[in-house]
Wavefront OBJ file of the C-alpha trace (Angstrom):
o trace
v -0.022 0.023 -0.002
v 1.487 3.389 -0.963
v 2.417 5.282 2.188
v 0.275 8.182 2.925
v -1.041 9.146 6.349
v -4.452 10.588 5.272
v -6.987 8.101 4.013
v -4.754 4.995 4.485
v -7.574 2.914 5.996
v -9.980 3.835 3.219
v -7.510 3.178 0.450
v -6.347 -0.198 1.842
v -9.602 -1.852 0.865
v -9.623 -0.285 -2.554
v -6.153 -0.539 -4.117
v -2.479 -0.928 -3.366
v -1.540 2.776 -3.099
v 1.585 4.804 -1.975
v 1.874 5.992 1.698
v 1.248 9.637 2.210
v 2.337 12.113 4.978
v 0.219 14.642 6.661
v 1.682 17.690 8.431
v 1.616 17.833 12.202
v 2.641 20.696 14.440
v 6.222 21.062 15.523
v 9.068 23.576 15.571
v 11.564 21.454 13.582
v 13.296 23.014 10.757
v 15.938 21.555 8.343
v 17.811 22.814 5.306
v 19.679 20.460 2.994
v 23.374 21.090 2.121
v 22.685 21.120 -1.565
v 24.422 22.649 -4.517
v 23.259 25.914 -6.039
v 23.375 25.840 -9.822
v 21.889 27.372 -13.057
v 18.275 28.330 -13.295
v 15.433 26.330 -14.812
v 15.205 25.493 -18.445
v 13.658 28.039 -20.893
v 10.816 25.838 -22.175
v 8.039 24.306 -20.165
v 7.659 20.641 -20.873
v 5.031 19.553 -18.361
v 3.352 20.949 -15.188
v 0.455 19.943 -12.902
v 1.180 22.908 -10.685
v -1.814 25.331 -10.200
v -2.474 28.452 -8.203
v -0.256 31.525 -7.351
v 3.251 31.416 -6.076
v 4.064 28.907 -3.214
v 0.350 27.799 -3.320
v 0.944 25.892 -6.490
v 0.891 22.669 -4.525
v -0.808 21.171 -1.400
v 1.518 21.895 1.533
v -0.387 19.897 4.029
v 0.127 16.366 2.468
v 2.574 14.464 0.401
v 3.647 10.981 -0.613
v 6.606 9.514 1.324
v 9.943 9.031 -0.301
v 11.916 7.300 2.391
v 14.679 4.912 3.389
v 14.631 1.333 4.437
v 14.072 2.044 8.137
v 10.607 3.364 7.043
v 8.695 2.165 4.055
v 11.542 2.136 1.367
v 9.049 3.913 -0.911
v 9.996 5.239 -4.323
v 7.603 7.641 -6.173
v 7.469 8.054 -9.927
v 5.391 10.582 -11.920
v 4.894 10.339 -15.711
v 4.732 12.971 -18.374
v 4.629 13.143 -22.228
v 6.199 16.160 -23.992
v 4.206 17.873 -26.746
v 7.360 19.119 -28.555
v 10.923 17.828 -28.792
v 13.360 19.463 -26.418
v 16.508 18.806 -24.403
v 15.813 17.889 -20.831
v 16.838 20.640 -18.360
v 15.224 20.096 -14.947
v 12.481 18.873 -12.702
v 10.950 21.328 -10.256
v 9.449 19.479 -7.303
v 7.873 20.505 -3.879
v 9.595 18.252 -1.313
v 10.338 18.274 2.418
v 12.136 16.465 5.205
v 9.435 14.603 7.130
v 11.758 13.425 9.903
v 15.227 14.593 10.842
v 16.355 10.892 10.917
v 19.762 11.378 9.363
v 20.454 14.500 11.510
v 19.681 18.202 11.258
v 20.175 19.907 8.003
v 20.441 16.576 6.214
v 17.875 15.321 3.660
v 19.990 12.192 3.219
v 20.789 10.720 -0.139
v 17.945 12.106 -2.072
v 18.074 10.745 -5.721
v 15.878 12.065 -8.549
v 16.097 10.526 -11.903
v 14.647 11.105 -15.483
v 13.620 7.627 -16.747
v 12.221 6.176 -19.909
v 8.826 4.432 -20.125
v 8.360 0.749 -20.337
v 4.786 -0.239 -21.022
v 3.151 2.416 -18.798
v 5.687 2.186 -15.944
v 9.177 3.618 -15.528
v 11.926 1.897 -17.551
v 15.653 2.627 -17.624
v 17.482 5.633 -16.041
v 18.232 8.215 -18.747
v 19.801 10.833 -16.350
v 20.529 11.038 -12.646
v 20.856 11.359 -9.940
v 19.938 14.920 -10.911
v 21.718 17.774 -9.164
v 19.580 19.315 -6.411
v 20.164 23.173 -6.620
v 18.682 24.482 -3.304
v 17.849 23.487 0.201
v 14.862 21.529 1.445
v 12.595 22.626 4.324
v 11.079 20.494 7.090
v 7.555 19.333 6.406
v 6.339 20.066 9.941
v 7.633 23.596 10.208
v 4.393 25.360 9.078
v 5.500 25.456 5.423
v 4.971 21.826 4.512
v 7.654 21.712 1.858
v 9.301 23.982 -0.683
v 10.232 23.836 -4.354
v 13.600 21.972 -5.013
v 15.139 22.332 -8.512
v 16.787 19.197 -9.848
v 19.062 20.071 -12.793
v 20.174 17.876 -15.656
v 23.538 16.114 -15.358
v 24.621 15.481 -18.977
v 22.044 18.103 -20.171
v 22.046 16.488 -23.628
v 19.101 14.081 -23.252
v 16.423 14.565 -25.821
v 12.822 14.422 -24.745
v 10.896 13.426 -27.919
v 7.361 14.732 -28.623
v 4.754 12.126 -27.932
v 7.070 9.856 -26.025
v 6.262 9.117 -22.312
v 8.963 9.720 -19.611
v 9.130 9.495 -15.882
v 10.628 11.545 -12.939
v 11.438 9.150 -10.114
v 12.456 10.096 -6.510
v 14.283 7.685 -4.210
v 15.829 8.100 -0.686
v 19.069 6.236 -0.307
v 19.638 6.908 3.464
v 17.811 4.376 5.618
v 17.170 6.792 8.432
v 15.591 9.610 6.466
v 11.998 10.097 5.362
v 11.005 12.837 2.920
v 7.746 13.924 1.111
v 6.916 14.618 -2.523
v 3.962 17.022 -1.897
v 0.565 16.557 -3.659
v -1.094 18.752 -6.361
v -3.264 21.618 -5.134
v -6.896 20.583 -4.944
v -8.360 17.835 -7.211
v -6.446 19.114 -10.267
v -4.656 15.976 -11.287
v -5.985 12.481 -10.574
v -5.024 10.802 -13.914
v -1.509 11.526 -15.060
v 0.856 8.490 -14.960
v 1.760 7.577 -11.445
v 3.663 4.557 -9.984
v 5.451 3.521 -6.861
v 7.467 0.722 -5.207
v 8.401 -0.212 -1.680
v 11.705 -1.876 -2.507
v 13.850 1.230 -2.561
v 14.790 0.432 -6.162
v 14.565 3.409 -8.639
v 14.258 0.868 -11.381
v 11.213 -0.989 -9.981
v 9.426 -3.451 -9.786
v 6.401 -0.898 -10.026
v 2.835 -0.588 -8.904
v 0.789 1.671 -11.166
v -1.741 3.780 -9.516
v -5.011 4.274 -11.575
v -7.064 7.364 -12.033
v -8.896 8.833 -9.104
v -6.043 9.494 -6.617
v -4.224 12.749 -6.241
v -0.868 12.865 -7.954
v 2.490 14.395 -6.723
v 3.056 18.043 -7.880
v 5.926 18.881 -10.257
v 7.099 20.625 -13.321
v 9.575 19.549 -16.023
v 11.586 22.039 -18.144
v 13.741 21.852 -21.194
v 15.789 23.928 -23.662
l 1 2 3 4 5 6 7 8 9 10 11 12 13 14 15 16 17 18 19 20 21 22 23 24 25 26 27 28 29 30 31 32 33 34 35 36 37 38 39 40 41 42 43 44 45 46 47 48 49 50 51 52 53 54 55 56 57 58 59 60 61 62 63 64 65 66 67 68 69 70 71 72 73 74 75 76 77 78 79 80 81 82 83 84 85 86 87 88 89 90 91 92 93 94 95 96 97 98 99 100 101 102 103 104 105 106 107 108 109 110 111 112 113 114 115 116 117 118 119 120 121 122 123 124 125 126 127 128 129 130 131 132 133 134 135 136 137 138 139 140 141 142 143 144 145 146 147 148 149 150 151 152 153 154 155 156 157 158 159 160 161 162 163 164 165 166 167 168 169 170 171 172 173 174 175 176 177 178 179 180 181 182 183 184 185 186 187 188 189 190 191 192 193 194 195 196 197 198 199 200 201 202 203 204 205 206 207 208 209 210 211 212 213 214 215 216 217 218 219 220 221
């Protein structure tokens, strides 16, 4: 069952679904020691972000991306470009759900660009991508912030009409993160998959339409 605090009991009788976090009050705060790098790509490839500024995602709930001491859950969201571009970055609202690995430490957060294999993620095309800014604590009243994950080779072509996936995995056993949800009931049908093996290459459980997706944007050049 996909790890998600809200609605876990209800979903358990319906479908195997990823576990989700729900914000609880605390004063904790963490910032990741991540690299600062170039800005986002110049061409929007895909987005399910809606609303103004930091309200473009739901900052009260998100799917767990966590290490083996927790659920070992890997989250994947799929997209299909409408024009051919070079992959530049993925822009994702994420947060540290527990301090597990220590203050200011999001652990080994790995985000990948992957191909499609029959409606699920296939092979890794790029990654781990370069995280370009810090990450907040989910329980600090913010509920997560946008983290930009830049390309590594920066020469991978995204072909129009071809599906691809953004995959997030936590490599540190003691760290639990969130990939926050879309704002409102705005995306319940885009490609969505998960596993609880800690493997960014699967095996995958595909989530059908009707469940909120993780929020994100993909950019190209």
